[in-house]
N, C-alpha and C positions, 0 to 999 in steps of 0.2 A: 503493499500499499505505500508505503512513505518513497519506496524508487519509481512509483507512480508519478508520485506529485513531483518530486524532482525531476523528473524526465518532462512531464508540462512546464512545469517551469523552467527547465531549459528551451524547450520550444520557444517558449512566448518570449523568452531572452532574443535568441535568435530572430522570432519576425519582428520585435520591435528594433533591433539594433537594424535589420534589412530594410526596414521601412525609412530609418533615421537615415543611414548610407543612401536611400535615392531620394530623399528630400532633398539631402545636404548637395547631390550632384543635381538636382532640378533647381536648387538655388544658385548653382556656381554657374549652369546653362542659360538660367536668368540674369544673371548679372553679366554676361556676356552679348548677348543679345542685345541688352540695354544698352551697351557700350557700342554695338556695332549700329544698334539703329542711331544711337546719339549722335555717332558720327559723320553719318549719311546727312541726317539732320542739319548739324552744326554746316557740313558743305555746302547744303544748297538755302542755307536761312540765317548762315552766322552762327557767329557764338551766341549761347542760352544767357544773356547778362538780364533781361527783364524778366519781370515778374510775367508780362502776356508771352511771353515766348517761353517762357517755362508751361505755362498754362497751356499752351498751343500742344507745345511738345507730349504734356501729359495724357491729351487728348487723343493726339495721334495714337500712340501707343495704347492706350484704351481699348480705341477703334481697332486696332490690329487684333489685340488679345481676345476682343469680342468675335469679328470674325473668323479670326484661328481656335476657338472654344465652341463655335458655331459648327465649322467645317467637322471638327472632330466626334461631337457628340452629333453628327449628321452621318458622320462615315459609320461610328460605333454602333448607331442602332441597324444600320443595314447589315453588317456583321452581324 
């Protein structure tokens, strides 16, 4: 009985760590994409000095995120 609980505990720990690692890689990927999109935005619109420029960038990134999320969800529903 005790060994079964230890085994279940070990499995749960492994599951949590794998979830944490995947989330960390997702966060790093998001930061990389943010930097890439920001570089393109700066190239076409200049440095993000004003508050208005920062809001335009935030809206732009939000629209991209919504489009990708919608596309991914639509694709997953088909599968």
